[in-house]
Steps between C-alpha positions, in 0.01 A plus 500: 500500500618795300323376192179443697518862630547625140195302380285620794577869476516530124171316452316718748643815358394386157156406620454842657610669184263277289202561724555870505525504125193281458295747710607778268484317173199277542455124459787271391609425150656198330874500470723273302636184651459135454441188709647150549316296756134555603281349773137570446200460707186711446221698623166648396419858608818559697848356444780516752854415432874559550776596257847363570833474320685179414646489849153533668557856606191720475492754223372837612313727262429246229201601280212259500245592232180344362552463132282720278413732789651779705449298813823430689700521817857506624645226718581601861809468718462119509417471132132443581205635304121479485305587183137471395454311172215384271459136416762341267723799534869521414745668721814681371782510755804721422787661662798678352803270466275189487313327224132585471256211566137441399295261721161362392288467821293194563347397834751560779494798732876544543791513257870515559705647214878427461657768280816442303756771435478661162819414313375654179785749493766232530314248280460761227632369171759742343579499133876460455714438192352204303284386788330579831599458871334545834590832652621329817752305296657789312868548550526807273387859491184461301203730554156412362199728493155393395344689218180564696709641784643784292245540224167412662273801536761726339457666163871480427547525128856371499584164664866603544421821685250309725809316644658833600588467872333163539808276491816578707805533277294551182539862403259641245517855376302709256530846352137572400136397549427526131326170393729301279786739563566454870878451461490203740830324591571203723806395698572234761746575774673789341753537218735215405682634195600820315322340205162525668246223467159415632339184649409204281118481486311181416127479451383140538854389433546711180753786481333845498613859486414757760263656249306174477456500878403867494222427253382173655139465624537518882190288565670195332794493743489222761835576668837659448820348635828699521826304508746737666808298583697226329191285472462690166800299380260239372429750221866530419634765272218752548461462878759744633239780545250259672189332358134583519261209450138586405245223522152551351171373648368152412168329568431387855292207620128570496216587272529755227530862610456811290660814643493856388726777630462855375596848603451852394768752588568871504850651518553824676806714556771381731807709565500782248826678429469852643564690179447870508192666375553778246474758778757322708722464196485874448600572854791254493606644163502857627697412816767305304518774233536781743783319687693438175472856373597624840833330450545627142388856577583565862497871447126495430400300809269697719405758234143541387339673201224761486234232556683365809624182328865385521714650228649159444177402328582741222818317405483318168425133544363529854148399398615204292198379295283768649702775332594609149738278298608676177576181313161352582650182645420325826129568487473867414187599706486880466193643337213756519149416596289644218208570726665675788822629348692363798854392429570160651869517560741442790337548840158558343516159325639335811235643725216414265608141484567476871155636572328251268387744232377360168582708196574482127776688320585575142874467454598580138197308370536208733201489734607391845270386776595488873312290754720470806237323706609154378673252730628204302484260797124534504451543126677173414431263795193405692294195592464196280288188509603135459329162535594132490311177497590132548275199447607151597361149521660216689432165643646151558407148572718204583642482147458829324553860604482821304509874536426748223504877516436804284620848590469853368636821644509863379733723697537872419747757630416854629589662173185683388590630157607180316475119520744355752431160644476130431245227427561138598342178386576162653384140479637202692413131515664252743397128498612189691385143413579188703491249223579207726703418808806495277445822287400852574480774238528873567465784246475878494442767240483874518456793264563862589469815298593843617441822301681808620427845353681813584589836333835488323587860591542694826366232743610609848739762357444857394170564680701698758595756232406858581159549329280810502318443175194292393554145373267554204420806291156618410481252211592198719859481370804452716611847620862591548684830431772434758703221330358146479424492871128405489509163677142404412598545138760229547285269703193520277645563159850349525403136430470186701690193610292183472647188655343157469633212707371147421603202696403131484620224731427133490634215705432135559633246748461127530582333828537130540464368851695175554421476873319167454832356397755736671351698779547871464631494137354710218614612168374807311548651159404861420496733210428873478472755222478879525440748229537872567471788256525872544380736226577866543387786274628853556360796307663839526264748331554852386378740763396843362459798729290808418443848633167607641326552162646195319829615342754220516796594713710191576537138398637208692594147403490578126506277307295251685632146565362154550687206656392136515684242706420139570675272747432128511615243755444120495610284795504123517566293807512119543569314818509147648517435876512205734388557860528274803362563843467244776497485879661209678410387856299818549827676555714525189365695203699477177422700193681525167449657161687462176414700181609632179366806321558655161403856426523708183386853416493693170460873456429698193458874453379698196502875486390744227440876480405778264610856584383710206153582631146386446345487150176631641585711805241479775325192356571303816626204294797325655653265254835511322324504165342834560831665595719638229797296391840635474876452546485530877262220552620253770515125507667281750472163666676205647457166664667304771480148651626343812471166674554326831551133580488417867536201733328542839497316828358534853578282801330535833508319834293560810520323832191511713419843363787621725815486293475619138740485213473594127739510208410667172708474189481617135736474208429760240621530136447829321528587132623844593844378603790329326527121504781522761282693745155397403425266792486595867385341824278674749393366836351568838557310832264578790414363836242561772457414866151507650605579852145489630488134427774426753400350833672777698255747336179311568442677830453841338129520462518837322734375226333334207773486237873605485728424207855604420611466141810567284545514125811523285531482122609631169273660246579647155426766240568573141360854529731722294578237235330523162371205304796494258788652699680174480540560125716768328230683306568686179304822435470711186489875458622787285814710556652798323848400388738754349359800309256510216406136523188531708383245759623145437350171616698349792493191714652479848509291817274674743617324812750255625415169673642334807537123553546553872189701576237301684204540730470746778489280812362604837572332827221538745465451877165522694436435869131495598283457809130415489288511822136467592367552855186549708280242336623580149372855540837672474754406233828651388771441248849646498771466233858626462664460161814572302551467126839528326537528124855358437494514118325829416521618141689826456610683186863517403639805325777468238654766266265598216759375251371155580211578267238293685331495840656266749283236670401527863695290744415318828737721699257680725376420852193628673326431832160563646383421853201576711216372713118446503242476776128412478263483798127398489232482769146354460241469774139526598317721745135414539344517147797680357785312325800712415852486376796732509828457313815688408819441311823692444815430310827667392791416275833677446722450203868559435734484197798294626714465191490695173819450292632792299266743678637840585266498799445874472148620577310729278253758633146367498399138464789257450361192334689228684859572417653581840680243710377488856173669414149374400354533159370845415710671760411869527788748516431869559664811639423590858375847583545713810236761499452817292719799450353798699734784384737583218781488749429136560505438125827681459663301786378177343656589167823598667521171689377242243518659151826697447832328466807597704606791282139616431544460121221252448290222658642202676543179308176313456289786636127486432404831662368751240744777422440824686367773271366845564124545447449139388209286609672161444766553763493471876309765683307544827216241495713231334601174655838427647659171397707304750871420451429140589864374483651814656748574224401868474321469162160411382548227236351164398709349782255655745210275384319345791327160517131565582378142484347288223164528324376150592195478731592374851288375789208409272193395704140405497232509771162326472194473719158344451193401699163324434182543701149376410567501129686830502860496398756769523866505398779749469844467350786743536823503297807716520872556495706598800780665306572587137722773355379688202722756326252722319577595134301649217341833416345600829709328767616848607383855441559641151727224367270533195332836433200430289335250737269542791702486814462289811302711750672322792773763476265804528567709808792276598778658293782708632495873517649761731162496683499123515862399577416162653309378197502133397571586128740722320433842366253515202673527169418425134862422414500123438878463550475674844210272605684187385790602727257518785309175438638272237655192668501669838409339829199724527356330181518154654152412632437221752184352348392289794124446508211296626195463275156359552516271210163336542184551708207269467157485665267227395176324593391146423118451502378226735463166326142482626424782261700397200418131500133588427622629161729191457805716550785373719659836572445869439755747625523875434805703588658846482872529455763763457856485369777743589269701720741667731877543554751662722838583348816696588520637146502878525465612138148381440564191290349159567758291684479231226552747223873444463781752449404679179277803531419521135220238498241666711201274418320500844445190706139398559282335761239239411148468655305185410165327550498127441275202495572131550230243416531122507229266376 
């Protein structure tokens, strides 16, 4: 009775909602479902019918549409409908959570349609290690995302970054939006070792680097699977950081289709660092300088000269570069304007520049030009244009399938004054051929070329230097009379870095199906080859700077230098597998796999350089032969080789799709280890219980699927072990022995070996829950996990008299644990189909055992060397406000600085010594450090743990809808918590004097008039400012953020229009990447920028127009 009430009320509420929405939105639209059984009767003119589910219950709000028209209706409270149709019409019946059905009408006047639930989500085939499985049968934490789901309609230039926020537990970070230099990194479920590491990536079964995934053509990706728990053990020694499986698109059944996808994009400014303008810089300079000189000359404070200006201004050195420097150093700017006779010196110079005056001076024959209206942020960066194109042809019949594609992309950064970007070329061909019932052949080939060009000097650094001069003189030469500070000179004239990445992959597989003799048995043999080569050429040219009329003043990077480097990789992989899969008595499914693989990779590097300068300066020729030879030429190189031999197995058993069991095993042998430790076993045991299949759950009409699963296993890693560390290597060198003999040739053992050292091994637990409810409209997945590294590599320190470095040992222990949650909803209201989804995950790590560690924190970032703390723990000094009076300062010194007899500082003291009239000692406006341990002194023992720098609570939110050919989607990504300890040149006011300052501090710095200020007193004393900000709690930023990662609006032209031109599909769309963000960062940086303030290349946003055509 309770269930009947639920059905009655929920159906009527839903019907009311649907009808109201239909009145607002218009006539109904097709949604995605499928059908099982159909009873047809017909009608001409008008057709009546009823839509019911498999139990005979009426379906309210089902869409009934005449195919090829906009004519349609929604079924009523009893599932009934009436619709007018032409002769020989076809009806499309659909409802969310059910399979769509098409019915060809004949001669009856009434039809009854029985809809079947859409089990597409549960029947989805998921790519797993060396095979595939139905999603409903998975017993492990494996997430799969379709390529079209994350890449369709987007103009993402980087396949890795397109995954950001899309998969729970997969953390992807970047440090830039520069094409080809995004600084992308990938991690699955947090840290697992002090030795670092990243997930194993395979593209169509072949090992690939993160750089290869970055540069891959996104339109070629069919799906991406992420193995997050011990199910990765099937990949053995490289699986401890998880595994990412990328599958490319292949031909699908049907006639040949030719598709084109292209887009044109414009990048615009995102978050721009709030650097001061020249006028703001002058104001900040004056305030800081006045405060410092007030400390040094307190007797002059408050006095004014005959012009009403402070007497302090007349003290030597007050005006810094705006005053007279007798030795001419540090940018001697004083001079006389020949036309007006005005002396530009001290306040006159400062005011002229602050007011934006342009003037030319003759200083001892050096003609100096001043143009303070420049703002480097605008001079260097602006909009840029990019475009990409992909053409593919695909098709398949019963025996042969194929898909071929060609791609080209040109992506440029916002840098206006020099080339900075990448070009990509790609080609791919996948083919399958069913030779006979016995034999099937599969093959794939791909070629990729990536050309990256960037300046070799001053990219992202230096443009924030204080600059009040022109970039070019009147002859078009680089201008600089200040001291090699002209950043455009470096960017334009300093040379280039040209990187060429070439990759070729080829694979072939033959599968023999023996089912006609042994049901469910097949044997396959595969082979793969990958060639990868990186060529890098770096030129460092002489940069010459001139005064206004062309007199050379400075040189930089003289002599010029050219470097050439080539890295080449070749990878071979062979495998043989036997697979068995059979169901007995419709209840017992047994699957098994046995295999063996052999993999080998060789690496070779060649490096050469010439550093004597160009033979023909300025010729633009970049070849070693046109650079001058000499004794300081460089030549280097090396080569390595490694191999794996592996035995693999998988055993699975399922009873009535209710009870699930799987065992995975792999035995790996590695050339990196000694014979005694070369072989290791890895495994995973997992089980699942589909609770919704139990009889006691059948009465819950709202529950579609409920599964509990558990996974335990052991994975491994050889990260941190070199290719030849199992051998005692001899190295040669030269050493001065005695006196008067000169350097003598020597040979020595560079490092010791260990017969006991073996793999890092991780034990992993995962408990998961999968649920689907409300007609498959709402689905959710939750996982809890814990990983423990019981054999972590750690260094061992011995006395230097040993004469060689000791090998790392397996004496460390590390743990990471966390959770993941993903929720998705999909539904239909009238003609609108929509979906909403979200995911969130977190992982926390901890060093458990670290032998021979002093376990003493250092201030700043501690790179994984503290027991009981995560990797990259941040330790800083806590602060407690700002000194308001000198009396407070004196009391602080008395309490925390002086020893008992007042003869010196306390042991370990870090407080600057008190000195009269000194700017680098404590004074009103400085910060108070906290005695954290209460021992009465401020020492390193007062360091405070401020958290770690890893991102926590990473999340993604997606939403999409379709209506009458219009599609809209939005994707948000973010981080709930991440600590950033800012470092560099402008993380705080005046830690570096020559650079433009961060305008965030303006008007917020302490003074007697502003005692409650957020920031300390303005000062140009770098040591004083480091006391206030360096490794202090106030410099730890919480960089939580949410970003509108992607926004897409598209329109697909009606087929009735396009078919007249023999075109299957035409779709146009507008998209945006990184369009908006909210962040808790307070100093103006992009939240993904990272900790260092030196690289200030701004982040960008991307606006695109795209076109999809299918013939």
